[in-house]
N, C-alpha and C positions, 0 to 999 in steps of 0.2 A: 504494500500500500504506500503510495508516494506521499500521501498527506494524511495527517491525523484528522479524523472526521469530526471530532468534537473535543471540547475542553474536558468533558467527562471522561472520554477515552484517553486523552492526553494525561490526565491526572492518574489514571490507572497505570499507565506506562511509566510515569515518572515517580510513582510512589516510593519504590525501593531506593532510588537515587536520592530523593529528598530526605528520606529517613536515615540513610546511611552517611550522607555527606555531612562532614563536621562543620561546614561553614554556616549552617543554619543553627546558630546558637540560641540560647535562651532569650537574649535581647531581641533577636530578629523574629523569633516566634511570637513574643509579646507584641512587637510592632505590627505584625500581620494580623494578630487577633484583634488588637485595638482598632486597626483600620476597618476590618470587616464588621466589628461591632458598632463603631461610631457612624460609619458611612452607610452601611447596609445592615441595620438591625434585624431585618427580616431573614438575613442569612445566619447571623450569630446574635442570639439574644444576650442580655446581660448575664443571665444564669450560665449559659454555655460559655461565654467569654471568661467568666470567673473560673470555671472548671479548667479551661485551656491555659489560663494564666497562673494556676496554682504552682507556687515555687516548691512545694513538697514533692511534686512529681517531676522526674527528670525531663528535660526538654525534648529528648527524642521520643519519649512515650507520649508527651503532650502533643507533639507534632504529628505523630502517627494517628492519634485519636482525632485530632482536628482534621487531618486529611481524609480519614474515613468518614467523619461527619459531613464534610463538604461533598465528598463523593456521593453520600446518601442523599444530600439535599438537592443535587441535580446540576444541570448544565450552567445555570446562572451563577450558582455559588462557586463552581469550579472556575468559571471565567473571571469572577471578581478576585479569587485567590491569585490567579496568574497575573492579573492586572497589578495587584498589590506587590507581588513578588518582583514584577518588572520595575515598579517604581522604587522599592526599597532595597532590592538586592539584584541589580541588573547583571552582575557577574555570575550569579547563580542561575538566573533566568536564561542567560545566553548559553550556559553549559548544560542545560537539561538535555537528556537523551532524545526527547522528541524534537527539540529545537535543532539539535545537531543533525538529526536525520533530515529535517526540512532543508537545512543549509546544504547538505550533501546532494540532495536531489535537485536543488536549485543550481548547484555548481556544475552538475553534469551538462555538458554541451548538447544542445539540441541541434542535430545536423542541419535541419532546414533553416532555423533562425540564425545559426552561425554562418551559413552560406549567404543569407540575405544581408547580414550585418557587414560582411566583408566586401560587398559591392558598393563601392563609393563612386565619387564623381569621375574618376579615371576610367572605371569600368564602363560607365554610361557613355563617356566620350569615345572610347575605343569602339564600342558597339555602333554608335551613331556614325562614326567615321567609316567603318566597314560597310554599313548599309548605304551610306551616301556614295562611296566609291563604286559599289556594285551597281547602284542606280545610274550613276553617270556613265559607266561602261555600257550598260544595257541600252539606255535611251539615246546616248549621243553618237554611238557608233553606227555608221551607215554600212560598214563592212559586216559580212556574215560571221567573222571570227569573234566579234563582240556580242553577237546575238546568241551565242552558245551558252550564255550565262542563264538561259531559261531553265535548263535542267537543274542547275545549282539553286535557283530560286525555289523550285519545287521542293527540294530537299531541305532548304532552310526554313520552310514553313512548318516543319514537323513539330516544333516546340511552341507554336502559337495556339491560341484558343480556337475552338471549332469555327466560330464566326469569322475571326480574323484570318484563319487559314483559307477559308473559301474566297474571301475578298482578295487576299494576296495571290492566290493561284489564278484567280480570274484575271487580274491585271498582268500577271506574268505571261499568261497565255495570249493576251491581246496583242 
């Protein structure tokens, strides 16, 4: 799967990393709990926030319980947790396994888009010059040796769209 389908699924995938990573210390867990409680009380009520901020429980246990609670609350709760993590701990947010997977898939070159990006103004000018030179040879020559470009024009129409190809071949036959 190239992209994580939802924040709910993303939290499920990042759960182990977040709980085992030592960078989410007690202070950071408290900050995230407070943000979710103050800004989104429908996600974390005061009672739930007090439970997740209890200093008698180790921060890894509190974090695991909070993540399970947010996962149970649904998509919006997971989304707001990631938003808070992005605001308060951007270095952790950027190193999440789901984020790294998204970066890797975005870094893979798409052959079509890569080819289109490499065509700059020089490519356009060279194509235009070639077509212009062929047209000059075809239309200006009275001699039959210049009229032999008609076969070449039929072959060069192969990469044109269906409608353009018909018009191009019609004019080359004329």
